[in-house]
N, C-alpha and C positions, 0 to 999 in steps of 0.2 A: 505493498500499500504506498502509494505516496505525501511526502509532508506538505499540509495545504500553504499555500501561500497569502501572504496578505495580500488586499482588492488592489492598494494602491500602495507604488515606495518609489524612491527617490533612487536613480541610478546615472552614471558619464555619459555620453556620446561618448566613443571612440573609432567611431569611420562613419562616413555619409557613402551612402551606396545607391545605385541608378532608381530611378523614381520612386523619389522622397521617400526612402526605408532608411535607415540607420541603425547601425550594429553599437548595441550598449551593452558596459558593465555593471554589474549589480554586487556592491560591492557588500550588503549585508547576507546575500547567498553562497558565500566563498564565491566570490569575485565569477558568480555564473556568468555570460554574454550571452544574448536573445537580438532578436532583430525584432524591430519595431514600426511603424507607419503614423503617420499624426493621422489626429481624429480630425472631425468635421471641424468639430471648434476653433481648434489650434488652427489649422489650414487657414479657417473664416479669416480669422487676428490675424494671420500673415507673419508669423513667429519667425524669425529664422532663427536655424540651429547650427551650431557649429561644434567644432571636435573640441572634447572638457568642458563644455556643458552640462551644468546637472537638469536634467528632466523630474518629472513624476511620470510613470510608464504605469499602467494595468495588463498585467499580467492573460494570453488567450485563456478561454476557459478550455478549448481545445487541445490546442498544442500549445505544450510550459515553453516551446521556444521561438516565443513569436508573441506580442505584446502592442498597448497600442500608449502613444504618448499623449497625455492626456493635460500636461498643462508646463511650464518650467518655474524651478525652482527659486527662492526668494534665496539670496544670498545673506 
């Protein structure tokens, strides 16, 4: 049985991929790496993400290696 993950957590952008996808590192999960896209609200707001930036992520329910970026972390 897998360990349940929190619904929203912080991650760091480590790479920008084609088609508005990003590779993220999750330090709270043993430096796990997932691929995430932008939520509709983040796209609408026109947020620009760069390598090294902290973001809020929601993990996909059916694929633990995917997620959705739901916002930016306050510094």
